[in-house]
C-alpha positions in Angstrom: 26.5 31.0 0.9 23.1 32.6 0.1 20.0 30.6 0.4 19.2 30.8 -3.3 22.7 29.7 -4.5 23.4 26.2 -5.7 25.5 24.6 -2.9 29.1 23.9 -3.7 30.6 20.5 -3.1 32.1 20.0 0.3 35.9 20.3 0.7 37.6 17.1 -0.4 39.4 16.7 2.9 36.1 16.3 4.8 35.8 12.8 6.3 32.8 11.1 4.8 30.2 9.4 7.0 30.0 5.6 6.5 27.1 3.3 7.1 25.9 0.0 5.7 22.4 1.2 5.1 21.2 4.6 3.9 17.6 5.5 3.2 16.5 8.6 1.4 13.0 9.6 2.3 11.1 9.3 5.6 7.6 8.7 4.3 5.7 5.4 4.6 8.2 3.5 2.4 11.4 4.8 3.9 10.3 5.0 7.5 8.8 1.5 7.4 11.9 0.1 5.7 14.0 1.4 8.6 11.5 -0.2 11.1 11.6 -3.6 9.3 15.4 -3.6 9.1 15.6 -2.6 12.8 13.4 -5.6 13.6 16.3 -7.7 12.1 18.8 -5.8 14.2 20.0 -3.7 11.2 20.6 0.0 11.6 21.7 2.9 9.4 20.9 6.5 8.5 17.5 7.8 7.4 17.5 11.2 5.6 14.6 13.4 4.3 14.6 16.7 2.6 11.4 17.7 4.4 11.6 19.5 7.8 9.6 16.7 9.4 7.0 14.1 8.9 4.0 14.8 6.5 2.1 17.9 7.5 -0.9 16.8 5.4 -3.0 13.6 5.5 -2.3 12.2 2.0 -2.5 8.4 2.0 -5.0 7.2 4.5 -6.7 3.8 3.8 -4.6 1.1 5.5 -5.7 -2.3 4.2 -5.3 -5.8 5.5 -1.9 -6.5 3.8 -0.5 -3.2 5.0 -1.6 -3.7 8.6 -0.2 -7.2 8.6 3.3 -5.8 7.9 3.0 -3.5 10.9 1.5 -6.3 13.0 4.7 -8.4 12.3 6.9 -5.9 14.2 4.4 -5.1 17.0 3.1 -1.8 15.7 -0.5 -2.8 15.0 -1.9 -1.8 18.4 -0.3 1.7 18.2 -1.7 2.3 14.8 -5.2 1.1 15.7 -5.2 3.4 18.7 -4.8 6.4 16.5 -6.7 5.2 13.4 -10.3 5.8 12.6 -11.9 2.4 13.0 -13.6 0.5 10.2 -17.1 1.4 11.4 -16.7 5.0 10.2 -15.7 3.8 6.7 -19.0 2.0 6.1 -20.3 3.8 3.0 -19.3 5.8 0.0 -22.0 8.2 -1.1 -23.1 10.3 -4.1 -25.0 13.5 -3.3 -25.7 17.1 -4.3 -24.1 18.4 -1.1 -23.1 16.8 2.2 -26.2 18.1 3.8 -28.5 17.6 0.8 -30.1 15.1 -1.5 -28.4 11.7 -1.9 -28.3 9.9 -5.3 -26.7 6.6 -4.2 -24.5 4.9 -1.7 -22.5 1.7 -1.6 -21.0 -0.3 1.2 -17.2 0.0 1.3 -14.1 -1.5 2.7 -15.5 -4.9 3.7 -18.9 -3.8 5.0 -21.0 -5.2 2.2 -22.8 -8.3 3.6 -21.9 -10.0 0.3 -18.2 -9.7 0.9 -17.8 -9.4 4.7 -17.0 -13.1 5.2 -14.3 -12.9 2.5 -12.5 -10.1 4.4 -12.7 -12.0 7.7 -11.3 -15.1 6.0 -8.5 -13.2 4.4 -6.7 -11.8 7.5 -6.8 -11.3 11.2 -6.6 -7.6 10.5 -9.2 -5.0 9.4 -9.2 -1.9 7.2 -8.7 1.3 9.1 -8.3 5.0 8.1 -4.8 6.0 9.2 -3.6 9.2 7.5 0.2 9.8 6.9 0.1 12.5 9.5 -0.5 9.8 12.1 1.4 6.9 10.6 4.7 8.5 9.8 5.5 9.7 13.4 4.8 6.1 14.6 7.3 4.7 12.1 10.0 7.3 12.6 9.8 6.9 16.4 10.1 3.1 16.1 13.1 3.5 13.7 14.9 5.8 16.2 14.1 3.4 19.0 15.6 0.6 16.8 18.9 2.5 16.5 18.4 4.4 13.3 19.8 7.9 12.9 17.2 10.3 11.4 18.1 13.6 9.8 15.5 15.9 8.3 16.2 19.0 6.2 18.8 17.0 4.3 18.7 17.1 0.5 20.2 14.5 -1.8 22.5 16.0 -4.4 24.3 13.2 -6.2 24.6 9.4 -6.2 27.8 7.8 -7.5 28.0 4.0 -8.0 31.0 2.6 -9.9 30.5 -0.6 -11.8 32.5 -3.5 -10.3 32.9 -1.7 -7.0 30.9 -2.5 -3.9 29.0 0.3 -2.2 27.6 3.7 -3.1 28.8 7.2 -2.5 26.2 9.9 -1.9 26.5 13.7 -1.6 23.9 15.5 0.5 23.2 19.1 1.6 22.2 20.0 5.1 19.7 22.9 5.0 20.2 23.7 8.6 24.0 23.9 8.7 24.2 25.1 5.0 26.9 22.7 4.1 27.3 19.5 2.1 28.9 16.2 3.0 29.5 12.7 1.6 28.1 9.5 2.9 29.5 6.1 1.8 27.1 3.2 2.2 26.9 -0.5 1.2 23.2 -0.2 0.1 21.2 2.9 -0.8 17.4 2.9 -0.7 15.5 5.5 -2.7 12.2 6.2 -0.9 12.0 9.8 -1.9 8.5 9.9 -3.5 7.1 10.8 -6.9 9.8 13.3 -7.7 12.5 10.9 -6.7 16.1 12.2 -7.1 17.5 8.7 -6.5 15.5 7.4 -9.5 16.9 10.2 -11.7 20.5 9.8 -10.4 20.6 6.1 -11.2 18.6 6.4 -14.4 15.7 3.9 -13.7 13.6 3.9 -16.9 9.9 4.8 -16.3 6.9 3.6 -18.2 4.6 6.6 -18.4 1.0 6.6 -19.6 -0.9 9.8 -20.3 -2.0 11.4 -17.0 -5.6 12.2 -16.2 -5.0 15.9 -15.3 -4.7 17.9 -12.2 -6.6 17.7 -8.9 -6.7 20.0 -6.0 -6.6 19.1 -2.3 -8.2 21.5 0.2 -7.8 20.5 3.8 -10.3 22.1 6.2 -11.6 21.9 9.7 -15.4 21.8 10.0 -17.6 20.0 12.5 -20.0 17.9 10.4 -21.0 15.5 13.1 -24.7 16.6 12.9 -24.6 15.7 9.2 -22.8 12.4 9.3 -24.3 10.7 12.4 -26.2 8.5 12.2 -27.5 8.5 8.6 -24.5 9.5 6.4 -21.6 7.5 8.0 -18.8 7.0 5.5 -15.4 8.3 4.7 -15.8 9.1 1.1 -18.5 11.3 -0.5 -18.8 12.3 -4.1 -20.5 15.7 -4.3 -21.8 17.2 -7.6 -24.7 19.0 -9.1 -25.7 17.6 -12.5 -27.6 20.8 -13.4 -24.8 23.2 -12.5 -23.9 25.3 -15.6 -27.3 24.8 -17.2 -28.7 27.8 -15.4 -25.7 30.0 -16.4 -23.7 29.7 -13.2 -20.5 27.9 -14.1 -18.5 26.0 -11.5 -14.8 27.1 -11.1 -12.5 25.2 -13.5 -10.9 23.4 -10.6 -14.1 22.5 -8.8 -16.4 20.7 -11.3 -16.9 17.9 -8.7 -15.5 17.0 -5.3 -14.6 13.9 -3.4 -14.9 14.7 0.2 -12.8 12.5 2.4 -13.0 12.2 6.2 -9.7 12.8 7.9 -10.9 12.9 11.5 -14.5 12.0 12.3 -16.2 14.3 11.8 -14.2 17.5 12.3 -11.4 17.4 9.7 -11.9 16.9 5.9 -10.0 16.8 2.7 -12.0 18.2 -0.3 -10.5 16.7 -3.4 -11.7 18.9 -6.3 -11.6 17.5 -9.8 -11.7 19.4 -13.1 -14.2 18.3 -15.7 -12.8 15.3 -17.6 -11.3 16.4 -20.9 -10.4 19.9 -19.7 -6.7 20.5 -20.4 -5.9 22.6 -17.3 -2.5 23.9 -16.3 -1.3 24.6 -12.8 -2.4 28.2 -12.9 -5.9 27.2 -13.8 -6.2 25.5 -10.4 -5.1 28.6 -8.5 -7.7 30.6 -6.5 -7.8 32.7 -3.4 -8.4 31.2 0.1 -11.7 32.9 0.0 -12.7 31.2 -3.3 -11.6 27.8 -2.0 -13.7 28.3 1.1 -16.7 29.5 -0.9 -16.6 26.3 -2.9 -16.1 24.2 0.2 -19.2 25.7 1.8 -21.3 25.1 -1.3 -20.2 21.4 -1.2 -21.2 21.2 2.5 -24.6 22.8 1.8 -25.2 24.0 5.4 -24.7 27.7 6.0 -24.4 27.2 9.7 -21.2 25.3 9.6 -18.0 27.2 10.4 -15.1 26.2 8.1 -11.4 26.8 8.6 -9.0 26.4 5.7 -5.8 24.5 6.7 -4.0 23.8 3.5 -4.4 23.7 -0.3 -2.2 21.9 -2.8 -2.3 20.6 -6.4 -1.3 17.2 -7.6 -1.0 15.4 -10.9 -3.0 12.2 -11.6 -0.2 9.9 -12.8 0.0 6.4 -14.2 3.8 5.8 -14.0 5.8 2.7 -13.0 9.6 2.0 -13.2 10.7 -0.8 -15.5 12.9 -2.1 -12.7 13.3 -1.2 -9.1 17.1 -1.6 -8.6 20.4 -0.8 -10.1 23.5 -2.4 -8.5 23.4 -1.7 -4.8 20.6 1.0 -5.1 17.0 -0.1 -4.5 14.0 2.1 -5.0 10.5 1.6 -3.5 7.2 3.3 -2.8 6.0 6.3 -4.9 9.5 6.6 -6.3 8.7 3.7 -8.6 4.9 3.6 -8.8 2.8 6.7 -9.1 -0.9 6.7 -9.2 -4.1 8.4 -7.9 -5.5 7.3 -4.5 -8.3 5.1 -5.8 -8.5 1.7 -4.1 -6.3 3.0 -1.3 -3.2 1.2 -2.6 -0.5 3.8 -2.1 1.0 3.6 1.4 0.0 0.0 1.6 2.1 -0.9 -1.4 5.0 1.2 0.1 4.8 -0.9 3.3 4.8 -4.1 1.3 7.7 -3.1 -0.9 9.7 -2.4 2.3 8.6 -5.6 4.0 9.6 -7.6 1.0 13.0 -6.0 0.7 14.0 -5.8 4.4 14.4 -9.5 5.2 16.4 -10.1 2.1 18.9 -7.3 2.9 19.2 -8.5 6.5 19.8 -12.1 5.4 22.5 -11.0 2.9 24.2 -8.8 5.5 24.2 -11.7 8.0 25.6 -14.1 5.4 22.5 -16.2 5.5 21.8 -15.6 1.8 23.8 -14.8 -1.3 23.6 -11.3 -2.7 21.7 -12.8 -5.6 18.7 -13.0 -3.3 18.3 -9.2 -3.7 17.7 -9.7 -7.5 14.3 -11.1 -6.5 13.1 -7.7 -5.3 12.4 -6.3 -8.7 11.2 -9.6 -10.1 8.6 -9.9 -7.3 7.6 -6.3 -6.7 7.7 -4.6 -10.2 4.7 -6.6 -11.5 2.8 -5.6 -8.4 3.6 -1.9 -9.2 2.2 -2.4 -12.7 -1.0 -3.9 -11.3 -1.6 -1.2 -8.7 -1.0 1.8 -10.9 -3.4 0.3 -13.5 -6.1 -0.5 -10.9 -5.9 2.9 -9.3 -6.3 4.7 -12.6 -9.0 2.2 -13.7 -10.7 3.1 -10.4 -10.8 6.7 -11.4 -12.0 5.8 -14.9 -14.7 3.6 -13.4 -16.5 6.8 -12.3 -16.9 8.1 -15.9 -20.0 5.9 -16.8 -22.2 7.3 -14.0 -21.2 10.9 -15.0 -22.2 10.0 -18.6 -25.6 8.7 -17.5 -26.3 12.1 -15.8 -25.1 14.1 -18.9 -22.4 15.7 -16.8 -19.8 15.3 -19.6 -21.9 17.1 -22.2 -21.1 20.7 -23.0 -24.6 21.2 -24.5 -27.0 22.6 -21.9 -30.0 21.5 -23.9 -28.8 17.9 -24.0 -28.1 17.9 -20.3 -31.5 19.4 -19.6 -33.1 16.6 -21.7 -31.1 13.9 -19.9 -32.0 15.1 -16.4 -35.6 15.4 -17.4 -35.6 11.7 -18.4 -34.5 10.7 -14.9 -37.8 12.1 -13.6 -40.0 10.6 -16.3 -42.0 7.4 -16.3 -40.9 6.5 -19.8 -38.9 3.8 -21.4 -36.1 6.4 -21.8 -36.3 7.3 -18.1 -36.3 3.6 -17.0 -33.2 2.9 -19.1 -31.5 6.0 -17.8 -32.1 5.0 -14.1 -31.0 1.4 -14.8 -27.8 2.7 -16.5 -27.0 4.9 -13.5 -27.5 2.0 -11.1 -25.2 -0.2 -13.1 -22.6 2.5 -13.4 -22.6 3.0 -9.6 -22.2 -0.7 -9.1 -19.2 -0.6 -11.5 -17.3 1.6 -9.0 -17.5 -0.9 -6.2 -14.2 -2.5 -7.5 -12.6 0.5 -5.7 -14.1 -0.3 -2.4 -14.2 -4.1 -2.5 -10.7 -4.8 -4.0 -9.6 -7.7 -1.8 -8.0 -9.4 -4.8 -5.8 -6.5 -5.8 -4.9 -6.0 -2.2 -4.0 -9.6 -1.3 -3.2 -11.6 -4.5 0.4 -10.7 -5.0 2.1 -13.6 -6.8 5.8 -14.4 -6.6 5.6 -17.8 -8.2 8.0 -16.7 -11.0 10.7 -15.6 -8.5 14.0 -17.4 -7.9 13.3 -16.9 -4.1 10.5 -19.5 -4.5 10.9 -23.2 -5.1 8.4 -24.8 -7.6 10.4 -28.0 -8.2 7.8 -30.3 -6.6 4.7 -28.7 -8.2 3.1 -30.7 -10.9 0.0 -28.6 -11.7 -0.3 -25.1 -13.3 -1.1 -23.3 -10.0 -4.3 -21.7 -8.9 -6.7 -20.5 -11.6 -7.0 -16.7 -12.2 -10.5 -15.7 -10.8 -13.0 -14.2 -13.1 -13.1 -11.1 -11.0 -9.4 -10.8 -10.0 -9.9 -7.3 -8.4 -12.5 -8.4 -5.9 -11.6 -12.1 -5.4 -8.9 -13.2 -3.0 -7.2 -16.4 -4.0 -6.6 -18.5 -0.9 -3.8 -21.1 -1.6 -0.5 -22.4 -0.3 0.9 -22.6 -3.8 4.5 -21.4 -3.6 4.8 -17.7 -4.2 1.4 -16.9 -2.7 0.5 -15.3 0.6 0.2 -17.8 3.5 -3.6 -18.3 4.2 -4.9 -16.9 7.5 -6.5 -19.5 9.7 -7.5 -19.3 13.4 -5.9 -22.1 15.5 -5.7 -22.7 19.2 -4.1 -25.0 21.8 -5.8 -28.3 22.8 -6.9 -26.6 26.1 -8.2 -23.4 24.5 -6.2 -20.3 25.3 -8.0 -17.1 25.9 -7.1 -15.7 22.5 -6.8 -17.8 19.3 -3.7 -17.5 17.1 -3.6 -16.8 13.4 -1.3 -18.8 11.2 -0.1 -15.3 10.1 1.3 -14.8 13.5 3.0 -18.2 13.6 5.0 -17.1 10.5 7.0 -14.0 9.9 8.9 -12.1 12.6 12.1 -12.3 10.5 12.3 -16.0 10.3 11.4 -18.9 8.0 8.5 -21.0 9.3 7.6 -24.6 8.6 4.0 -25.8 9.1 3.2 -29.5 9.2 0.6 -31.7 10.9 -0.1 -35.2 12.2 2.8 -37.5 11.1 5.1 -34.6 10.2 7.5 -34.9 13.0 10.4 -35.5 10.6 9.8 -32.1 9.0 10.1 -30.5 12.4 13.4 -32.3 13.1 14.6 -31.4 9.7 13.9 -27.7 10.3 16.0 -27.7 13.5 18.9 -29.6 11.9 18.9 -27.6 8.6 18.5 -24.4 10.5 21.6 -25.2 12.6 23.6 -26.2 9.5 22.7 -23.0 7.5 22.7 -20.6 10.4 19.0 -20.0 10.3 16.2 -20.1 12.8 13.3 -22.0 11.3 10.3 -21.9 13.5 8.2 -25.0 13.1 4.7 -25.9 14.2 2.3 -28.8 13.7 -1.4 -28.1 13.3 -4.1 -30.7 13.7 -5.3 -33.4 16.0 -3.4 -33.3 19.3 -0.6 -31.2 17.7 1.1 -28.0 18.7 -2.1 -26.2 17.6 -5.5 -27.5 17.1 -7.3 -26.8 13.8 -10.4 -25.8 15.7 -12.6 -24.9 12.8 -10.9 -27.4 10.4 -10.1 -24.4 8.2 -6.4 -25.3 7.9 -7.3 -28.8 6.6 -9.4 -27.1 3.9 -6.8 -24.5 3.0 -3.4 -26.2 3.4 -3.6 -28.1 0.1 -1.1 -30.7 1.4 -1.6 -34.0 3.4 -1.3 -34.1 7.2 2.3 -35.2 7.0 3.2 -32.8 4.2 4.6 -29.3 5.0 4.4 -25.7 4.0 7.6 -23.6 4.2 6.9 -19.9 4.7 9.4 -17.0 4.0 10.0 -14.3 6.6 7.5 -12.0 4.7 4.8 -14.7 5.1 4.8 -15.8 1.5 5.0 -19.5 0.8 8.5 -20.5 -0.3 7.8 -24.2 -1.0 5.5 -27.0 0.0 5.7 -30.8 0.1 2.4 -32.6 -0.5 3.4 -35.4 1.8 6.3 -36.8 3.8 9.4 -37.7 1.7 12.1 -40.3 2.4 14.8 -37.8 3.4 13.2 -34.7 4.8 16.4 -33.1 6.0 18.1 -33.3 2.6 15.1 -32.1 0.8 14.6 -29.1 3.1 18.2 -28.1 2.9 18.2 -28.3 -1.0 15.1 -26.1 -1.1 16.5 -23.4 1.3 19.8 -23.3 -0.5 18.1 -22.7 -3.8 15.8 -20.0 -2.3 18.7 -18.2 -0.5 21.1 -18.6 -3.5 23.6 -20.6 -1.5 25.9 -23.1 -3.0 26.2 -26.7 -1.8 29.2 -25.7 0.3 28.1 -22.4 1.8 
């Protein structure tokens, strides 16, 4: 069969492969899902059409919520060893060139003194810069070590799922062997990115808003250490020349402005070139020769002595797309397959990791008979609203940069008007004062991109059937005025378990986070002084339902000391109350105080959450 021919179906007498779990796509979503399932002792087959892990450093900001998922399975230290530490992500800058004049800068990723304490209170983890080129090999290696089979160069052809029948039949094509074969699986997971074949095959409806055009990624090697250290440290730099075009020299249509992103400090960089807003460019308008790309890159750097090597150039659409639902029968989709957006706020790979973390424990519990298959229905209910939020915020993050461009006249096509506006910036006039104040306010507006602790951490599953609200009498925590920046710390069911540092009565060398007491594939019950009956109930109910429920008391002379009294401030229950935490570290239920029959109550709650009948 020739390489350019459509592959024919494999012979019908071929014996199909069988596996419980089949993942299509080995990016952050698919590879992490395999890792999380492996941590539950579940294995399967991981396929990808690509020849290997990502060759280009696309997603890179790894936030607190993303790192916490990797911390849960013991991968945090490996990731931190390869990642660029937070110190090198200190600023975002606006300048005429990397070597030239600077218009403005803001603190970013938790470094602003106004927000630093909020980041430290939110998680034991810190933001790092970990490109896909480094993250994916870690995940794939762990998946293989956990027992997963991995096959690259394998393309998905068709998905067949008959109503009323359990399982899914998948046809794939092996690009190395030039042959197709069939795989039968119990559950199929579509993690195959923004052009997801799985989504098309099962017909998931997509909500599409108008895109914001094309962008161009140009990856280069260039040693800019002498420019960055010590005065320009930061991993994002907006580079533009407001006067460009007034003097007759027009920028290339694909290179009106650039966001220069550090990949490796300070020797590898991604130049993200943006077309002028409002320009209706097609793919061919973004094409140029390697020499033209390099010429523009050198102009953006602004130092003729720097040697630049072009590594890769590629175009991408700025999308605002989310699936209406994430599952169809026994097929589940996650990651960029169901939410597609620009990289602003650094939400991409982090949301992929959290999709996978949310789904993995549910699949494992169903396979083990610990939960009813109905538990899997909570995946779309919990994660689809998160997808809506993150695609909206990422695109708003891009739109938030329009006001500062307007203040500089960069969006005007009239050279005379732009000349007048730029002249006002330099004038000691009321018009000049207003122009400078507007520019300052416009730059401050962009900080929702770099201080988005709320959008990163405020996932809310309170509406989910996998959460028990039966004992709540109030409306739940109020929505903060600034819901993008503000992290809501609460034990309200459906919210993320608060991070608090605790220690033993005789202090251990290292303190422990409540985040680490929970998770690790198990439910966790936290109580305090007078809550011994809850701990006994956790053991008895766990034995009855076939679950391991970790249980700890925090407080005066308990399993862990509340050394800073932070748990007392954040737990929102009495000392003898309890907080039940799901394996993904979201609060499943809480009791404000001790009840008469703790065992019966806990069993009722868990049966409801897991979808188990009174007899199962």
